[in-house]
N, C-alpha and C positions, 0 to 999 in steps of 0.2 A: 294702205297697199302693202301686201306681204313682201318682205325682202327674200330674195333668193340668193343662195350661196353658189358661187361658181367653183366646181370641183375640178382641179387640174391634175394631170399625170405626166409621165414622160412621153415625149413625142417619139416617133419611130427613129428619127435621126439621132436623138439623144441616146436611145437604147443601143443603137449600132455603135456610137462613139464609145459608150461605157464598155460594151463587150470587147471592142478592139483594144481599149486600154487594158482591160483585165487580161486579155489574151497575151499582150506584150509582157505584162507583169509575170504571168505564169510561165511564159517562155524563158524569161530571164531567170526565174526561180529554178526551172528544170535544168538550165545550163549550169547553174550553181550547184545543184544537187547531184548531177550526173557524175562528176569526178568523185564526190563523196561516196556515191553508190558503188563506183568502181573500186575505190579504196577498200570499202567494206567487203566487197566480193573477193578482192585480192587478199585481204587479211584472212578471210575464212578459208581461202584456198591454201594459204601458207600454213595455217593451223592444221588443216587436214593433211597436208604433205608432211609436216613435222610429226604428227601423231602416227601416220602410217609408216613412215621411214623408221621411226623409233621402234615400232613393233617389229618391223622386218629386221632391223639391226639386232634386236634382242634375240630374235629367232636364229639369226646367223651365228651370234655369239654362243648360243646353246647347242648348236649342231655342228657347224663347220670348224669352229675354233680348234677342236682337238682331233680333227680328222687326220688319219695317217696317210691317206692318199686322196688327192682331189683331181678330177678331170673336169674341165670346163668346156662345154660345147657352145660356141658363140654362133647364134643364128640357127637354131634347131640342131638335132642330132646328126652327126656326120661321121664318115670314115674316109680313108684316103685311098685313091687309086693312083699308085705312084706318089707323086707330090701334090696331086690335085684333090681338094676336098669334094666329097660327093654326099648329098643328103641321104640318110638312111631311110628307106621306104618300108612300108608294111601295111597290112590290112587295117590296123588300128593302132592307137597310141600304145597299148600294152605290148604289142608285137615290136614296135619300133624301139621302145625302151628296153625290151628284153634283148634285142640284137646289140644295142649299145652296151648293156651290162655284160653280155657274153664277151664282147670285144675287150671290155675293161678287165674282166676276170682272167681272160686268156693271156692278156699281155702282162698282167700284174702278178697272178698267182700260179701260172702254169709251171709244172715241175717243181713246185715247192711243197714242203711237208710240214705237218704240225709236230707237236712234241712227241707223238707216237709214230712219226714217219708215215702217217697216212695223208692222202690228199687233203688239202686245207678245205674246211667248210666254214661258212660264215654268212654275213649279211652285207648287202650293198644297198645304199640309199641313193635315190634319184630326186633331186630338188629341181623343180621346173618353175621358171618365171615366165608366165604365159602372157606375153605382150599382146598376143592376138585376142586375149580375153580380159582386157582391162588391167593387165599386170598382176593378176591373181597368182599366188604362190601355192604350189602343191608339193606333196612328197609321195614317193613310191618306195616300196620295200621289196627286195628280192632275196631269196635264199639261194646259195650256190654251193657246188662242190667243184673244186678246181680240176682242170684237165691235167693230163700228164703224158709223158713219153715213156715207152718201154722198148726193149730191143729183143728181137728174136735171133736165134742162132743161124748163122749163114754157113751152110756146109761147104760152100765153095771156098770161102776165105777162112773158114774155121774161126770166125770171130762173131761176137754178138754185135753185129753192125747193121741189122735190118730194123730201122726205126718204125714203131707203130704208134699212132697218135690216138689218144682217148680225149674227146672233146669235153669241155666243162658242161655241167648241167646247171641250168638256171630256172628257177620257178618263182613266179610272181606271188607275193603275199598280199599286197594292196597296191593300187595304182591311183595316182592323182587325188590324194586325200588333201582337202584344204587345210592349211596351217595358219592362215591369217583370217581373222573374223571378217565375214562378208560386209559387215556394217561399214568398214573403211572404204568399200568400193560402191556404196549406194549411190552417191552423187558424183563421184570422181573416178577417173581411171588413172592408171600409173603406167609409165613406160620406163623400162630399165635398160641401161646400156653399160658395157664394161668400161672400166677405167675411171679416172678422176677428171670430170668435165665441168664446163660452165655452159649456160644457155644464153647466148648472145641475142639481144633484141635486134630485129630487122623489121623494116616497114613493108607492108603488103606490096607496095609499088616496086620494091627491090627483089621480089620473089616471083618467078614465072610459074605458070601452070597451077595457080591456086584455084580452089573451087569458086564457082560464080557467086555463091552466097557468102560473101566476105564483105564486112563493113569497110568503107574507105579509110576510116580512122583506126582500124584494128591493127595492132602490132603483133608480130610473130617472133618466135625464138627458135634458134637453130643450135643443136648440140655441137660444142667444140671442145676438143681436149685441152686441158691445162698444159702449158708448156713450161719446161724448166731448162736451166743451163746445163749442158752436158759436160761442163768443165773445160770445154775447148772453145767457148764463145758462141756455141750454136744453141738455138732454142729448139728443143725436141719435146714431143708429148710424153707424158707419163706412160710407161708401158705396163699394161695389166699383167701381173705376175704374182708369184707367192710373196714377193716383197711389197708389192702395191696391189693388194687384193681389195679393190675398190669398185663400187658401183655408183652410177648416177641415176636418181629416180626423179622423173618429171611427172607432176600431177596436173591433170587437166580435166575440164568438165566432160560429162558423159553425153552431152547433147549430140543428136544426129539429125541428118536431113531425112526426107521422106523415103529415100532409098536405103537408109540405114548407115550411111557414111558419116564418119565423125566430122563435126564442124570445127573441132579444135585440135585434131591431130592429122597431119597430112604428110605424105612422102613426096618430096619434090627433088627431082634430079638425084635420087638415091639417098637424100638426106631426110631425117625426121624433123618436121617443122611443127611448132605448136602455136595455136592462136591464143591471144590473151583473153581472159586471165589464165596464167599458168604459174607453177611454182616448182622449184627444183632444189635438191639437196643431195649430198654424197654420203655414202656409208662405207667406211673403211674398216677392215677386219684384220687382226693379227692371227695368222695361222700358226699356232704355237708348235704343234707337233711336226708340221712340215719343215719348220726352220730349226727344230731342236736336234742337237746331236744325240741326245739320249734316245730319241725315237728309233734311230737306226739299230739300236741294240736292246730295245725294250724286252725282247724275247730271243735269247741266243739260240733256242732250240729251232727257230725258224731259219737259221743261217745254213740250211742244207738244201741243196738243189738235187733231189734224188735222180739217179739214172736207174730205172727199173728194168729188170730182165725177166723174161717170161718163163723161166724154168729150165729144166735139163734138156740137153740134146736139141731136138727140133722145136722146142718151145711148146711141148704138149701140155705142160702144167700151166694153168691160167694164173693171171695175176690175182692173188688173194692175200692182201696185206694183213688180214687178221690171223693168218696161220704162218706167214713167212717170218723169218728171223732176219733182223738187220745185220748187214755185214759191210764194213768199209774196207775197200781194197785200194791199193795204189796203182800207179802207172798212168800213162797218158797215150791212148785211152786206158781207163782203169781195167786191170785184169779181172777175170771172173772164173771162179771155180764152179763148174756146173753142178751145184748142189741144191738148186731150187731156192736159194736165198735171194733176198732183195738187196742189191748193192746200190750205193749212192756216192756221189762226189760231194765234198764240202766246198761249195762255191760262194763267192760274196753275194749277199742279199741285203739290200737296203729297202726297208718297207715304205719309208716316206717318199712320196712322189707327187709331182705337180705338172700337169700338162694342159695346154689350151689348144683346142681344136679349132682351126680356121680363125686365127685372131682378127684378121681383117674382114671376116665374113664374106669371102669371095663367092661362096656357094649360095648365099642368100638366106632368107628366113628371118623371123623376128624374135623368136623365143630363145631363152637361155636355159641350158640344162647344166646342172652340177652333179656329177656322180662321185660318190665318196664312200670310204670305209672308215670305221672307227677302230682304234687299237684294242680289240677285245679278244 
């Protein structure tokens, strides 16, 4: 009689038990690996943040360090109506920047002369930190000729006391040229804010009005200014100024939802909140010329604020500095011999200047603009 071998396999119940045990092991492994994965992502983000901020700081060092005048616009370009900040409007970015540069030139160079006592000509730079576009940094360049005031003869008073205003002329050379390689923004975005800050961790449950697509275990960070003792026992935040010219840069992932809204950067109750993983660091710069006493006298020929007069008698001779002869006369107001010459007063002129427009960002906006000149 032939012997038959009985072939045995796993029963269905045994397969189910094995799969269940394997699933439990995999779940445990994933729970173990998830923190490791998060640490690796966080480490990559810190490396990206450090590399980007190092490049930004080097660029700051090479451009702003020796600026002779710096105007910082916090939260987009602004001007003031009385004491209230108002956003500068225009048809496009070039027009808005041109208006801001014109205001800058008019307030800084009006009625000032070069070494030939002609209206000052030069270049103005506009650095933009575009927080609305991933924190990309661009530069614009404008040529200008400063405006001036001259006086016509007043036959009623027999004085040269009718002021005439010539506005500055400003022309764009280039607008919004990238200065930091786009490779740094491929996977991550950057948000910049004024001052020396920290990013404090907060749990999603402690923050209202967050998007619906938020993990329950995801943590968030909110920007908070670093506080120091004011010498009277009070803790006060660092004030952004020429003494503390510092920026905080927060790096976060570029991921967005189907509507294009960032999953890692939110505005909650007016505060900028960042979802983990994120990384932050500060860049502080010494403004050498702004703080230097030498800068205020680097060109003594600029220490003249001309008062131009428009010729003999009724002012029929136009202002033509290439043909007029300089003549300094005394008096208050200065006297004038009606000989068609160009008179001026020697008034104090300090070229280094630092101004922050809307420090608390009352008028809104996210971007930061830095308008500056170099001592050339």
